[in-house]
DSSP file (Angstrom, degrees, kcal/mol; ACC not computed):
  #  RESIDUE AA STRUCTURE BP1 BP2  ACC     N-H-->O    O-->H-N    N-H-->O    O-->H-N    TCO  KAPPA ALPHA  PHI   PSI    X-CA   Y-CA   Z-CA
    1    1 A M              0   0    0      0, 0.0     2,-0.3     0, 0.0     0, 0.0   0.000 360.0 360.0 360.0 130.2  -41.1  -30.5   -3.6
    2    2 A T        -     0   0    0      1,-0.0     2,-0.5     0, 0.0     0, 0.0  -0.678 360.0-138.4 -93.1 148.5  -37.3  -30.5   -3.3
    3    3 A R        -     0   0    0     -2,-0.3     2,-0.3     2,-0.0    -1,-0.0  -0.879  14.2-125.4-108.4 134.7  -35.7  -30.7    0.1
    4    4 A R        -     0   0    0     -2,-0.5     3,-0.1     1,-0.1     0, 0.0  -0.605  17.4-168.7 -77.8 133.0  -32.7  -28.6    1.1
    5    5 A T  S    S+     0   0    0     -2,-0.3     2,-0.4     1,-0.1    -1,-0.1   0.659  70.8  49.2 -94.4 -17.1  -29.8  -30.7    2.3
    6    6 A K  S    S-     0   0    0      5,-0.0     2,-0.3     3,-0.0    -1,-0.1  -0.976  78.2-129.5-128.3 135.0  -27.8  -27.9    3.7
    7    7 A V    >   -     0   0    0     -2,-0.4     3,-2.2     1,-0.1     4,-0.3  -0.638  41.6 -99.9 -79.6 137.0  -28.8  -25.1    6.0
    8    8 A A  T 3  S+     0   0    0     -2,-0.3    -1,-0.1     1,-0.3     0, 0.0  -0.363 107.6  11.5 -59.6 127.7  -27.8  -21.6    4.6
    9    9 A G  T >  S+     0   0    0     -2,-0.1     3,-1.4    -3,-0.0    -1,-0.3   0.459  88.1 121.1  86.1   1.9  -24.6  -20.5    6.4
   10   10 A S  T <   +     0   0    0     -3,-2.2    -2,-0.1     1,-0.3     3,-0.1   0.749  69.2  60.7 -71.7 -20.9  -23.9  -23.8    8.0
   11   11 A D  T 3  S+     0   0    0     -4,-0.3     2,-0.8     1,-0.2    -1,-0.3   0.454  85.3  83.5 -81.9   1.3  -20.5  -24.0    6.2
   12   12 A L    <   +     0   0    0     -3,-1.4    -1,-0.2     4,-0.1    -2,-0.0  -0.478  65.1 154.2-101.6  61.1  -19.4  -20.8    8.0
   13   13 A G    >   -     0   0    0     -2,-0.8     3,-1.7    -3,-0.1    -2,-0.1   0.071  64.3 -74.7 -77.0-169.0  -18.3  -22.4   11.3
   14   14 A P  T 3  S+     0   0    0      0, 0.0    -1,-0.1     0, 0.0    -2,-0.0   0.695 130.3  55.8 -65.2 -19.3  -15.8  -21.1   13.8
   15   15 A D  T 3  S+     0   0    0      2,-0.0     2,-0.1     0, 0.0    -3,-0.0   0.386  76.4 126.0 -94.0   4.5  -12.9  -22.0   11.5
   16   16 A W    <   -     0   0    0     -3,-1.7    -4,-0.1     1,-0.1    -5,-0.0  -0.435  50.0-154.1 -67.2 133.3  -14.2  -19.9    8.6
   17   17 A N        +     0   0    0     -2,-0.1    -1,-0.1     2,-0.0     3,-0.1   0.504  56.9 106.2 -89.2  -5.4  -11.5  -17.5    7.3
   18   18 A G  S    S-     0   0    0      1,-0.2     2,-0.3    18,-0.0     0, 0.0   0.002  83.7 -71.2 -70.1 178.7  -13.9  -14.8    5.9
   19   19 A Q        -     0   0    0     17,-0.1    17,-2.3     1,-0.0     2,-0.2  -0.536  48.7-150.2 -76.4 132.7  -14.7  -11.4    7.3
   20   20 A R  B     -A   35   0A   0     -2,-0.3    13,-0.1    15,-0.3    14,-0.1  -0.564  32.7 -79.7 -97.0 164.3  -16.9  -11.4   10.4
   21   21 A C        -     0   0    0     13,-2.7    21,-0.3    -2,-0.2    11,-0.1  -0.347  30.9-146.9 -62.9 140.9  -19.3   -8.7   11.5
   22   22 A A        +     0   0    0     19,-1.8    20,-0.1     9,-0.1    -1,-0.1   0.431  60.4 116.7 -91.7  -0.2  -17.7   -5.7   13.2
   23   23 A A        -     0   0    0     18,-0.2     9,-2.7     8,-0.1     2,-0.4  -0.415  49.5-156.9 -71.1 144.1  -20.6   -5.1   15.6
   24   24 A K  B     -B   31   0B   0      7,-0.2     2,-0.3    -2,-0.1     7,-0.2  -0.946  17.8-116.2-123.7 145.3  -19.9   -5.5   19.3
   25   25 A A     >  -     0   0    0      5,-2.7     4,-1.5    -2,-0.4     0, 0.0  -0.585  15.4-145.3 -76.7 136.8  -22.3   -6.2   22.2
   26   26 A K  T  4 S+     0   0    0     -2,-0.3    -1,-0.1     2,-0.2     0, 0.0   0.880  96.0  47.6 -68.2 -38.2  -22.5   -3.3   24.8
   27   27 A S  T  4 S+     0   0    0      1,-0.1    -1,-0.2     3,-0.1    -2,-0.0   0.920 128.8  17.6 -74.0 -44.1  -23.0   -5.7   27.7
   28   28 A T  T  4 S-     0   0    0      2,-0.2    -2,-0.2     0, 0.0    -1,-0.1   0.707  88.1-133.0-102.9 -22.6  -20.2   -8.2   27.1
   29   29 A G     <  +     0   0    0     -4,-1.5     2,-0.2     1,-0.3    -3,-0.1   0.491  59.4 137.7  81.5   2.3  -18.0   -6.4   24.6
   30   30 A E        -     0   0    0      1,-0.1    -5,-2.7    -6,-0.1    -1,-0.3  -0.543  54.6-115.4 -83.0 148.5  -17.8   -9.5   22.4
   31   31 A R  B     -B   24   0B   0     -7,-0.2    -7,-0.2    -2,-0.2     2,-0.1  -0.449  33.7 -98.0 -78.7 154.0  -18.0   -9.2   18.6
   32   32 A C        -     0   0    0     -9,-2.7   -11,-0.1   -11,-0.1    -1,-0.1  -0.467  26.2-149.3 -66.9 142.5  -20.8  -10.6   16.6
   33   33 A K        +     0   0    0     -2,-0.1    -1,-0.1   -13,-0.1     3,-0.1   0.427  60.1 110.5 -97.6   0.6  -19.9  -14.0   15.2
   34   34 A S  S    S-     0   0    0      1,-0.1   -13,-2.7   -14,-0.1     2,-0.2  -0.375  77.9 -99.4 -73.8 154.1  -22.0  -13.8   12.0
   35   35 A P  B     -A   20   0A   0      0, 0.0     9,-0.4     0, 0.0   -15,-0.3  -0.490  39.6-112.8 -72.4 143.9  -20.4  -13.3    8.6
   36   36 A A        -     0   0    0    -17,-2.3     7,-0.3    -2,-0.2     2,-0.1  -0.444  34.1-101.8 -73.6 148.9  -20.3   -9.8    7.2
   37   37 A V    >   -     0   0    0      5,-2.3     3,-2.5     1,-0.1    -1,-0.1  -0.455  52.7 -86.1 -68.3 143.7  -22.3   -9.0    4.1
   38   38 A L  T 3  S+     0   0    0      1,-0.3    -1,-0.1    -2,-0.1     3,-0.1  -0.309 115.7  10.1 -56.1 122.4  -20.2   -8.9    1.0
   39   39 A G  T 3  S+     0   0    0      1,-0.3    -1,-0.3    -3,-0.1     2,-0.3   0.441 116.6  86.7  87.4   1.0  -18.8   -5.4    0.6
   40   40 A K  S <  S-     0   0    0     -3,-2.5    -1,-0.3     2,-0.1     8,-0.1  -0.791  74.0-131.5-126.1 169.9  -19.9   -4.3    4.1
   41   41 A R  S    S+     0   0    0     -2,-0.3   -19,-1.8    -3,-0.1     2,-0.3   0.568  85.7  55.4 -96.8 -10.9  -18.3   -4.5    7.6
   42   42 A V  S    S-     0   0    0    -21,-0.3    -5,-2.3   -20,-0.1    -2,-0.1  -0.782  81.5-107.7-123.8 164.9  -21.4   -5.8    9.4
   43   43 A C    > > -     0   0    0     -7,-0.3     5,-2.3    -2,-0.3     3,-0.7  -0.182  43.0 -94.1 -81.3 178.0  -23.8   -8.7    9.1
   44   44 A R  G > >S+     0   0    0     -9,-0.4     3,-0.7     4,-0.3     5,-0.6   0.781 124.1  54.3 -66.5 -26.8  -27.4   -8.6    7.8
   45   45 A M  G 3 5S+     0   0    0      1,-0.2    -1,-0.2     2,-0.1    -3,-0.0   0.707 108.1  49.1 -80.7 -19.4  -28.8   -8.2   11.4
   46   46 A H  G < 5S-     0   0    0     -3,-0.7    -1,-0.2   -23,-0.0    -2,-0.2   0.121 134.9 -71.4-108.8  20.8  -26.6   -5.2   12.2
   47   47 A G  T < 5S+     0   0    0     -3,-0.7    -3,-0.2    -5,-0.1     5,-0.1   0.544 100.5 112.2 110.0   8.6  -27.3   -3.1    9.2
   48   48 A G  T   < +     0   0    0     -5,-2.3    -4,-0.3    -8,-0.1    -3,-0.1   0.588  50.6 106.9 -87.5  -9.7  -25.6   -4.8    6.3
   49   49 A A  S > <S-     0   0    0     -5,-0.6     3,-1.8    -6,-0.3     2,-0.1  -0.314  84.7 -92.0 -70.5 152.2  -28.8   -5.8    4.5
   50   50 A R  T 3  S+     0   0    0      1,-0.3    -1,-0.1    -2,-0.0     3,-0.1  -0.399 111.8  17.4 -62.6 134.0  -29.9   -4.0    1.4
   51   51 A G  T 3  S+     0   0    0      1,-0.3    -1,-0.3    -2,-0.1     2,-0.1   0.463  91.7 136.7  84.0   0.9  -32.2   -1.1    2.1
   52   52 A S    <   +     0   0    0     -3,-1.8    -1,-0.3    -5,-0.1     2,-0.1  -0.471  42.7  43.2 -81.1 156.7  -31.2   -0.9    5.8
   53   53 A G  S    S-     0   0    0     -2,-0.1     3,-0.1    -3,-0.1    -6,-0.0  -0.286  96.1 -53.4  97.4 172.8  -30.6    2.5    7.4
   54   54 A G        -     0   0    0      1,-0.1     6,-0.1    -2,-0.1    -3,-0.1  -0.324  63.8 -86.9 -82.0 165.8  -32.4    5.7    7.1
   55   55 A P        -     0   0    0      0, 0.0    -1,-0.1     0, 0.0     2,-0.1  -0.345  48.7-105.8 -69.3 154.5  -33.3    7.6    3.9
   56   56 A A  S >  S-     0   0    0      3,-0.1     3,-0.8    -3,-0.1     2,-0.1  -0.464  75.2  -1.7 -80.4 152.0  -30.8    9.9    2.4
   57   57 A G  G >  S-     0   0    0      1,-0.2     3,-1.7     2,-0.2     4,-0.4  -0.349 122.8 -12.0  78.6-149.2  -31.1   13.7    2.6
   58   58 A K  G >  S+     0   0    0      1,-0.3     3,-0.9     2,-0.2    -1,-0.2   0.726 122.5  71.4 -66.1 -23.0  -33.9   15.7    4.1
   59   59 A R  G <  S+     0   0    0     -3,-0.8    -1,-0.3     1,-0.2    -2,-0.2   0.696  87.3  66.0 -68.3 -16.3  -36.2   12.7    4.5
   60   60 A N  G <  S-     0   0    0     -3,-1.7    -1,-0.2    -6,-0.1    -2,-0.2   0.827  91.4-172.1 -73.9 -31.9  -34.0   11.4    7.3
   61   61 A G    <   +     0   0    0     -3,-0.9    -1,-0.1    -4,-0.4    -2,-0.1   0.022  47.3  92.2  75.2-178.8  -35.0   14.4    9.4
   62   62 A N        +     0   0    0      1,-0.2     2,-0.4    -4,-0.1    -1,-0.1   0.885  52.7 177.4  56.1  48.5  -33.8   15.7   12.8
   63   63 A F        +     0   0    0      1,-0.2    -1,-0.2    -5,-0.1     3,-0.1  -0.683  16.0 171.9 -81.1 130.8  -31.2   18.2   11.4
   64   64 A K        -     0   0    0      1,-0.4     2,-0.3    -2,-0.4    -1,-0.2   0.687  68.4 -11.7-107.0 -29.3  -29.5   20.2   14.1
   65   65 A H        -     0   0    0      0, 0.0    -1,-0.4     0, 0.0     3,-0.3  -0.939  60.5-117.5-158.6 173.4  -26.8   21.9   11.9
   66   66 A G  S >  S+     0   0    0     -2,-0.3     3,-1.2     1,-0.2     6,-0.2   0.060  72.4 117.2-108.2  25.2  -25.4   21.6    8.4
   67   67 A Q  T 3  S+     0   0    0      1,-0.3    -1,-0.2     5,-0.1     0, 0.0   0.761  82.0  36.2 -67.0 -26.3  -21.8   20.7    9.4
   68   68 A F  T 3  S+     0   0    0     -3,-0.3    -1,-0.3     4,-0.1     2,-0.1   0.065  82.9 128.5-119.1  25.5  -21.9   17.3    7.8
   69   69 A T  S <> S-     0   0    0     -3,-1.2     4,-2.3     1,-0.1     5,-0.2  -0.400  71.9-110.5 -73.7 159.9  -24.0   17.9    4.6
   70   70 A K  H  > S+     0   0    0      1,-0.2     4,-2.1     2,-0.2     5,-0.2   0.868 117.7  52.5 -60.0 -37.2  -22.5   16.7    1.3
   71   71 A E  H  > S+     0   0    0      2,-0.2     4,-2.2     1,-0.2    -1,-0.2   0.915 110.4  46.0 -66.8 -43.2  -22.0   20.3    0.2
   72   72 A V  H  > S+     0   0    0     -6,-0.2     4,-2.5     2,-0.2    -2,-0.2   0.892 111.9  51.4 -68.8 -39.1  -20.1   21.4    3.3
   73   73 A I  H  X S+     0   0    0     -4,-2.3     4,-1.9     2,-0.2    -1,-0.2   0.906 110.5  49.4 -63.5 -40.8  -17.9   18.3    3.3
   74   74 A A  H  X S+     0   0    0     -4,-2.1     4,-1.4    -5,-0.2    -2,-0.2   0.909 111.8  48.3 -64.5 -41.9  -17.0   19.0   -0.4
   75   75 A A  H  X S+     0   0    0     -4,-2.2     4,-2.0     1,-0.2    -2,-0.2   0.895 109.3  53.2 -65.1 -39.5  -16.2   22.7    0.4
   76   76 A R  H  X S+     0   0    0     -4,-2.5     4,-1.7     1,-0.2    -1,-0.2   0.886 106.1  53.3 -62.9 -38.5  -14.0   21.6    3.3
   77   77 A K  H  < S+     0   0    0     -4,-1.9    -1,-0.2     1,-0.2    -2,-0.2   0.840 109.3  50.1 -65.2 -32.5  -12.1   19.3    1.0
   78   78 A L  H  < S+     0   0    0     -4,-1.4     4,-0.5     1,-0.2    -2,-0.2   0.897 116.3  39.0 -71.0 -40.4  -11.4   22.2   -1.3
   79   79 A W  H  X S+     0   0    0     -4,-2.0     4,-2.5     1,-0.2     5,-0.2   0.644  94.3  83.8 -87.9 -15.4  -10.2   24.6    1.4
   80   80 A K  H  X S+     0   0    0     -4,-1.7     4,-2.2     1,-0.2    -1,-0.2   0.908  90.7  47.9 -58.8 -46.2   -8.2   22.1    3.5
   81   81 A P  H  > S+     0   0    0      0, 0.0     4,-1.7     0, 0.0    -1,-0.2   0.904 113.5  48.5 -62.5 -38.7   -5.0   22.3    1.3
   82   82 A A  H  > S+     0   0    0     -4,-0.5     4,-1.9     1,-0.2    -2,-0.2   0.906 111.2  50.0 -66.2 -40.6   -5.0   26.1    1.3
   83   83 A W  H  X S+     0   0    0     -4,-2.5     4,-2.4     1,-0.2     5,-0.2   0.870 107.5  54.1 -66.9 -35.7   -5.6   26.3    5.0
   84   84 A R  H  X S+     0   0    0     -4,-2.2     4,-2.3    -5,-0.2    -1,-0.2   0.894 107.3  51.4 -63.8 -38.8   -2.7   23.9    5.6
   85   85 A Q  H  X S+     0   0    0     -4,-1.7     4,-2.3     2,-0.2    -2,-0.2   0.907 110.2  49.3 -63.6 -41.3   -0.4   26.2    3.6
   86   86 A V  H  X S+     0   0    0     -4,-1.9     4,-2.2     2,-0.2    -2,-0.2   0.937 113.3  45.0 -64.6 -47.2   -1.5   29.2    5.7
   87   87 A T  H  X S+     0   0    0     -4,-2.4     4,-2.1     1,-0.2    -1,-0.2   0.866 112.5  51.9 -68.1 -33.6   -0.8   27.4    9.0
   88   88 A Q  H  X S+     0   0    0     -4,-2.3     4,-2.5    -5,-0.2    -1,-0.2   0.909 109.1  50.6 -66.5 -40.3    2.5   26.1    7.7
   89   89 A W  H  X S+     0   0    0     -4,-2.3     4,-2.0     2,-0.2    -2,-0.2   0.902 109.5  51.3 -62.2 -41.0    3.5   29.6    6.7
   90   90 A Q  H  X>S+     0   0    0     -4,-2.2     5,-2.3     1,-0.2     4,-0.6   0.896 110.7  48.3 -63.5 -40.2    2.6   30.8   10.2
   91   91 A R  H ><5S+     0   0    0     -4,-2.1     3,-0.7     1,-0.2    -2,-0.2   0.902 110.5  51.3 -65.9 -39.6    4.7   28.1   11.8
   92   92 A D  H 3<5S+     0   0    0     -4,-2.5    -2,-0.2     1,-0.2    -1,-0.2   0.863 112.8  45.3 -64.5 -35.5    7.6   28.9    9.5
   93   93 A Q  H 3<5S-     0   0    0     -4,-2.0    -1,-0.2    -5,-0.2    -2,-0.2   0.536 107.2-129.7 -83.1  -7.0    7.4   32.6   10.5
   94   94 A E  T <<5 +     0   0    0     -3,-0.7     2,-0.3    -4,-0.6    -3,-0.2   0.907  55.0 153.3  55.1  46.2    7.0   31.7   14.1
   95   95 A L      < -     0   0    0     -5,-2.3     2,-0.2    -6,-0.1    -1,-0.2  -0.730  50.7-104.3-104.6 153.6    3.9   33.9   14.4
   96   96 A D    >>  -     0   0    0     -2,-0.3     4,-0.9     1,-0.1     3,-0.6  -0.547  25.6-130.3 -75.4 140.3    1.0   33.6   16.7
   97   97 A R  T 34 S+     0   0    0      1,-0.2     3,-0.3    -2,-0.2    -1,-0.1   0.835 104.4  49.9 -61.1 -35.1   -2.1   32.3   15.1
   98   98 A D  T 34 S+     0   0    0      1,-0.2    -1,-0.2     3,-0.0    -2,-0.0   0.724 107.5  52.5 -79.8 -21.5   -4.3   35.1   16.4
   99   99 A T  T <4 S+     0   0    0     -3,-0.6     2,-0.5     2,-0.0    -1,-0.2   0.630  93.7  79.2 -92.2 -12.4   -2.2   38.0   15.4
  100  100 A V     <  -     0   0    0     -4,-0.9     2,-0.5    -3,-0.3   -10,-0.0  -0.843  55.5-171.3-103.4 127.0   -1.7   37.1   11.7
  101  101 A L        -     0   0    0     -2,-0.5     2,-0.5     2,-0.0    -3,-0.0  -0.973   6.7-174.2-114.9 123.4   -4.5   37.8    9.2
  102  102 A V        -     0   0    0     -2,-0.5     2,-0.7     0, 0.0   -16,-0.0  -0.968  19.4-139.6-120.5 129.0   -4.0   36.4    5.7
  103  103 A K        -     0   0    0     -2,-0.5     3,-0.1     3,-0.0    -2,-0.0  -0.787  21.9-143.0 -88.4 118.9   -6.3   37.1    2.8
  104  104 A L        -     0   0    0     -2,-0.7     3,-0.1     1,-0.1   -21,-0.0  -0.493  28.4 -94.2 -78.0 149.9   -6.8   33.9    0.9
  105  105 A P        -     0   0    0      0, 0.0    -1,-0.1     0, 0.0     2,-0.1  -0.286  46.8 -98.6 -63.1 149.0   -7.1   34.2   -2.9
  106  106 A E        -     0   0    0     -3,-0.1     2,-0.4     1,-0.0    -3,-0.0  -0.424  42.2-162.0 -67.4 141.4  -10.6   34.4   -4.4
  107  107 A R        -     0   0    0     -2,-0.1     2,-0.1    -3,-0.1    -1,-0.0  -0.932  21.9-108.3-125.3 150.3  -12.0   31.2   -5.6
  108  108 A E        -     0   0    0     -2,-0.4     2,-0.6     1,-0.1     0, 0.0  -0.473  42.2-103.8 -71.6 147.6  -14.9   30.5   -8.0
  109  109 A E        +     0   0    0      1,-0.2    -1,-0.1    -2,-0.1     0, 0.0  -0.632  41.4 176.6 -76.5 120.5  -17.9   29.0   -6.3
  110  110 A I              0   0    0     -2,-0.6    -1,-0.2     1,-0.2    -2,-0.0   0.722 360.0 360.0 -97.5 -25.4  -17.9   25.3   -7.1
  111  111 A L              0   0    0    -40,-0.0    -1,-0.2   -36,-0.0    -2,-0.1   0.498 360.0 360.0 -73.7 360.0  -21.0   24.3   -5.2
């Protein structure tokens, strides 16, 4: 049987320059002092471990609306530039937002 001479994480003392966990305690407001998992912002105890978090999609449950589904977010990204052009045109014309109706060009359904 081999004996470990070093405890895992013992070289990550207070002077360690790596990224620390971004989680904060509600009661004290202090940040967690554990090292963040590679590629994540939090440590293994605060959700950085592999497989942590809920399942993706419908298996996660408790849906109240579809405002943040992947499909709606993708559609919003498509229409955002066109909507910015319309509002900029309204500002340039010094028109009230409620009185101007603009028909947007037809787009193919991408979803």
